[in-house]
BAKOL-914416 format. One record per residue (C-alpha): residue number from 1; residue in one letter; x, y, z. Coordinates in nm, 3 decimals. Layout:
% BAKOL-914416
(NUM, "A", (X, Y, Z))
...
***
This chain:
% BAKOL-914416
(1, "X", (0.438, 0.452, -0.024))
(2, "X", (0.439, 0.555, -0.372))
(3, "X", (0.829, 0.511, -0.395))
(4, "X", (0.824, 0.157, -0.247))
(5, "X", (0.512, 0.047, -0.487))
(6, "X", (0.691, 0.181, -0.782))
(7, "X", (1.000, -0.032, -0.674))
(8, "X", (0.768, -0.329, -0.654))
(9, "X", (0.618, -0.256, -0.985))
(10, "X", (0.955, -0.254, -1.148))
(11, "X", (1.059, -0.576, -0.985))
(12, "X", (0.745, -0.774, -1.037))
(13, "X", (0.680, -0.815, -1.426))
(14, "X", (0.386, -1.056, -1.410))
(15, "X", (0.047, -1.037, -1.574))
(16, "X", (-0.105, -1.201, -1.270))
(17, "X", (0.011, -0.927, -1.026))
(18, "X", (-0.161, -0.610, -0.976))
(19, "X", (-0.147, -0.309, -0.739))
(20, "X", (-0.443, -0.127, -0.604))
(21, "X", (-0.381, 0.213, -0.450))
(22, "X", (-0.704, 0.347, -0.274))
(23, "X", (-0.740, 0.715, -0.220))
(24, "X", (-0.842, 0.832, 0.126))
(25, "X", (-0.932, 1.181, 0.004))
(26, "X", (-1.203, 1.122, -0.261))
(27, "X", (-1.311, 1.478, -0.267))
(28, "X", (-0.968, 1.588, -0.411))
(29, "X", (-0.859, 1.254, -0.581))
(30, "X", (-1.098, 1.267, -0.870))
(31, "X", (-1.027, 0.997, -1.146))
(32, "X", (-0.845, 1.265, -1.357))
(33, "X", (-0.652, 1.380, -1.052))
(34, "X", (-0.545, 1.018, -0.978))
(35, "X", (-0.461, 0.959, -1.343))
(36, "X", (-0.222, 1.247, -1.316))
(37, "X", (-0.077, 1.128, -0.995))
(38, "X", (0.011, 0.808, -1.145))
(39, "X", (0.176, 0.976, -1.436))
(40, "X", (0.372, 1.190, -1.196))
(41, "X", (0.513, 0.902, -0.972))
(42, "X", (0.582, 0.661, -1.277))
(43, "X", (0.310, 0.413, -1.227))
(44, "X", (0.352, 0.245, -1.590))
(45, "X", (0.200, -0.113, -1.502))
(46, "X", (-0.151, -0.153, -1.666))
(47, "X", (-0.220, -0.361, -1.360))
(48, "X", (-0.158, -0.064, -1.105))
(49, "X", (-0.504, 0.086, -1.045))
(50, "X", (-0.577, 0.411, -0.865))
(51, "X", (-0.928, 0.395, -0.714))
(52, "X", (-1.142, 0.634, -0.552))
(53, "X", (-1.511, 0.643, -0.428))
(54, "X", (-1.738, 0.742, -0.140))
(55, "X", (-1.540, 0.815, 0.184))
(56, "X", (-1.775, 0.590, 0.383))
(57, "X", (-1.705, 0.308, 0.157))
(58, "X", (-1.339, 0.375, 0.165))
(59, "X", (-1.355, 0.373, 0.534))
(60, "X", (-1.545, 0.048, 0.565))
(61, "X", (-1.315, -0.117, 0.310))
(62, "X", (-1.024, -0.009, 0.555))
(63, "X", (-1.202, -0.136, 0.858))
(64, "X", (-1.259, -0.473, 0.669))
(65, "X", (-0.886, -0.504, 0.620))
(66, "X", (-0.825, -0.356, 0.970))
(67, "X", (-0.620, -0.083, 0.825))
(68, "X", (-0.621, 0.274, 0.991))
(69, "X", (-0.762, 0.573, 0.806))
(70, "X", (-0.809, 0.898, 0.991))
(71, "X", (-1.151, 1.027, 1.078))
(72, "X", (-1.289, 1.261, 0.802))
(73, "X", (-1.464, 1.481, 1.047))
(74, "X", (-1.126, 1.543, 1.236))
(75, "X", (-0.924, 1.788, 1.034))
(76, "X", (-0.602, 1.686, 1.192))
(77, "X", (-0.664, 1.325, 1.134))
(78, "X", (-0.862, 1.331, 0.806))
(79, "X", (-0.548, 1.226, 0.581))
(80, "X", (-0.370, 1.013, 0.820))
(81, "X", (-0.343, 0.645, 0.724))
(82, "X", (-0.118, 0.374, 0.840))
(83, "X", (0.095, 0.319, 0.547))
(84, "X", (0.035, -0.045, 0.544))
(85, "X", (0.028, -0.275, 0.248))
(86, "X", (-0.187, -0.588, 0.248))
(87, "X", (-0.082, -0.867, -0.005))
(88, "X", (-0.417, -1.014, -0.114))
(89, "X", (-0.422, -1.320, -0.337))
(90, "X", (-0.668, -1.386, -0.638))
(91, "X", (-0.943, -1.520, -0.395))
(92, "X", (-0.939, -1.195, -0.191))
(93, "X", (-0.747, -1.366, 0.107))
(94, "X", (-0.493, -1.166, 0.279))
(95, "X", (-0.149, -1.358, 0.263))
(96, "X", (0.104, -1.329, 0.536))
(97, "X", (0.438, -1.474, 0.674))
(98, "X", (0.514, -1.552, 1.018))
(99, "X", (0.752, -1.390, 1.264))
(100, "X", (1.034, -1.553, 1.474))
(101, "X", (0.767, -1.586, 1.746))
(102, "X", (0.529, -1.800, 1.480))
(103, "X", (0.283, -1.504, 1.502))
(104, "X", (0.137, -1.388, 1.155))
(105, "X", (0.249, -1.053, 0.998))
(106, "X", (-0.056, -0.947, 0.818))
(107, "X", (0.072, -0.623, 0.670))
(108, "X", (0.387, -0.471, 0.524))
(109, "X", (0.514, -0.137, 0.588))
(110, "X", (0.493, 0.087, 0.286))
(111, "X", (0.684, 0.369, 0.479))
(112, "X", (1.034, 0.500, 0.427))
(113, "X", (1.266, 0.502, 0.737))
(114, "X", (1.572, 0.668, 0.840))
(115, "X", (1.716, 0.358, 0.990))
(116, "X", (1.776, -0.006, 0.860))
(117, "X", (1.555, -0.148, 1.143))
(118, "X", (1.254, 0.037, 1.026))
(119, "X", (1.193, 0.222, 1.375))
(120, "X", (1.184, 0.584, 1.273))
(121, "X", (0.958, 0.672, 0.976))
(122, "X", (1.063, 0.945, 0.758))
(123, "X", (0.905, 1.063, 0.424))
(124, "X", (1.264, 1.097, 0.262))
(125, "X", (1.405, 0.807, 0.441))
(126, "X", (1.645, 0.564, 0.260))
(127, "X", (1.561, 0.251, 0.421))
(128, "X", (1.255, 0.025, 0.329))
(129, "X", (1.290, -0.294, 0.530))
(130, "X", (0.954, -0.436, 0.439))
(131, "X", (0.986, -0.382, 0.074))
(132, "X", (1.224, -0.664, -0.007))
(133, "X", (1.024, -0.903, 0.222))
(134, "X", (0.700, -0.804, 0.030))
(135, "X", (0.876, -0.868, -0.314))
(136, "X", (0.995, -1.206, -0.187))
(137, "X", (0.643, -1.294, -0.075))
(138, "X", (0.489, -1.174, -0.405))
(139, "X", (0.723, -1.396, -0.597))
(140, "X", (0.620, -1.693, -0.385))
(141, "X", (0.263, -1.628, -0.429))
(142, "X", (0.307, -1.616, -0.817))
(143, "X", (0.465, -1.933, -0.839))
***
């Protein structure tokens, strides 16, 4: 996700655009750890914010946006998350586009894939099918 968000940061140079990355591991992701992480991945925009907080609050926020975050009590699931990105306007509304069947696509995948169709996620995958679509939608929203 960070690679894709960095690419978006580098293409969208508008003071009205911001990125919020929310930690799902607040016990380890302290503000100083997140600051180092931002530096390490090349987050240079002053409008890219790395947030942390109480795990229950983060879980409730994820539930509000209907985005999956693993259960903290289940060690095997505790750091799992959907890898989805929501495009939220200045009024707090999720913005979306419609697919060919006229159904809303609420979230964009922030994952990398090994195939151009985005069927097989891979951490080191070289395909990012939703990234260009997200950039296009951000530019439309900023007009």
